[in-house]
C-alpha positions as CSV (number, residue, x, y, z in Angstrom):
1,R,22.2,34.1,25.0
2,G,21.2,31.3,22.5
3,L,24.8,31.0,21.4
4,D,26.1,30.6,25.0
5,C,23.5,27.8,25.7
6,V,24.2,26.0,22.4
7,E,20.7,26.7,21.2
8,M,19.8,27.3,17.6
9,V,19.9,31.0,16.6
10,G,18.6,32.5,13.4
11,A,18.8,36.0,12.0
12,L,16.9,37.8,9.2
13,L,18.7,40.8,7.6
14,F,16.6,43.1,5.5
15,D,18.2,45.7,3.2
16,M,15.7,48.5,3.3
17,S,17.6,50.8,0.9
18,K,14.8,50.6,-1.7
19,A,12.0,50.9,0.9
20,F,11.3,54.5,-0.1
21,D,10.4,53.4,-3.6
22,I,8.1,50.5,-2.7
23,V,5.9,51.8,0.1
24,N,2.2,50.9,-0.5
25,L,0.6,54.3,0.0
26,E,-2.9,53.0,0.8
27,L,-1.4,50.8,3.5
28,L,0.7,53.6,4.9
29,L,-2.5,55.7,5.3
30,L,-4.2,52.8,7.2
31,K,-1.2,52.6,9.5
32,L,-1.3,56.3,10.2
33,E,-4.9,56.0,11.1
34,F,-4.1,52.9,13.3
35,Y,-1.5,55.0,15.2
36,G,-4.2,57.6,15.9
37,F,-3.7,60.3,13.3
38,D,-6.9,62.4,13.1
39,N,-8.8,63.1,9.9
40,N,-7.1,66.5,9.3
41,A,-3.7,64.8,9.5
42,L,-4.8,61.9,7.3
43,S,-6.1,64.4,4.7
44,F,-2.8,66.2,4.8
45,F,-0.8,63.0,4.2
46,E,-3.2,61.9,1.5
47,R,-2.6,65.2,-0.4
48,Y,1.1,64.9,0.3
49,L,1.6,61.3,-0.8
50,F,-0.7,61.1,-3.9
51,G,-0.6,63.0,-7.2
52,W,3.1,63.0,-7.8
53,K,4.3,62.4,-11.4
54,Q,7.7,61.5,-12.8
55,C,9.4,61.4,-16.2
56,V,12.7,60.0,-17.5
57,Q,15.4,61.8,-19.4
58,Y,17.3,59.7,-21.9
59,D,19.7,61.0,-24.5
60,G,18.4,64.6,-24.0
61,E,14.7,63.6,-24.5
62,F,12.1,63.5,-21.8
63,S,9.4,60.9,-21.5
64,S,5.8,61.9,-20.8
65,L,4.8,62.3,-17.2
66,Q,3.6,59.2,-15.5
67,P,1.8,59.0,-12.1
68,L,3.6,57.5,-9.2
69,S,1.5,54.8,-7.5
70,S,3.9,53.9,-4.6
71,G,6.8,55.2,-2.7
72,V,7.7,58.0,-0.3
73,R,9.7,61.0,-1.5
74,Q,13.4,60.5,-0.8
75,G,15.2,63.6,0.5
76,S,12.0,65.0,2.1
77,I,11.8,65.8,5.8
78,L,8.8,63.5,6.3
79,G,10.2,60.6,4.2
80,P,12.2,58.9,7.0
81,L,9.4,59.3,9.5
82,L,6.9,57.7,7.1
83,I,9.3,54.8,6.5
84,I,9.6,54.2,10.2
85,V,5.8,54.3,10.6
86,F,5.4,51.9,7.6
87,T,8.0,49.3,8.9
88,N,7.5,49.8,12.7
89,D,5.4,46.6,13.0
90,L,7.8,44.4,11.1
91,P,9.5,42.9,14.1
92,H,6.1,42.1,15.7
93,A,5.3,39.8,12.8
94,I,7.9,37.3,14.0
95,L,7.4,35.8,17.5
96,S,10.3,35.4,19.8
97,S,12.5,37.9,18.1
98,A,14.6,41.0,19.0
99,A,15.0,43.7,16.4
100,V,17.5,46.4,15.6
101,S,16.4,48.8,12.9
102,S,17.4,52.0,11.1
103,V,15.8,53.7,8.2
104,D,17.7,51.6,5.6
105,E,18.3,48.3,7.5
106,V,16.4,45.9,9.8
107,Q,18.1,43.1,11.7
108,I,15.9,40.5,13.4
109,V,17.5,37.9,15.7
110,M,15.3,34.9,16.6
């Protein structure tokens, strides 16, 4: 509509492909609580999200295990749902916008 009326139009494009790696887990739990998840569900997600460890293999050698402090497990059944919950309010942060989003991309037209 803005292009037809010779109005200024802006667009923000977010590449969310690394979103799984950078989710703030504390904030995710707060968002789940905000959306009405009860204490049993919140306890489940707290156990599910926290306590993971990772190591790196280089030249046949493994590093020591290090705790993960952020991120949602990629390849899991719940991963995409948790990313959607985490990013669901992103379009609302910008007034006068329309958003199109998928798990790995968000487009906001202003």
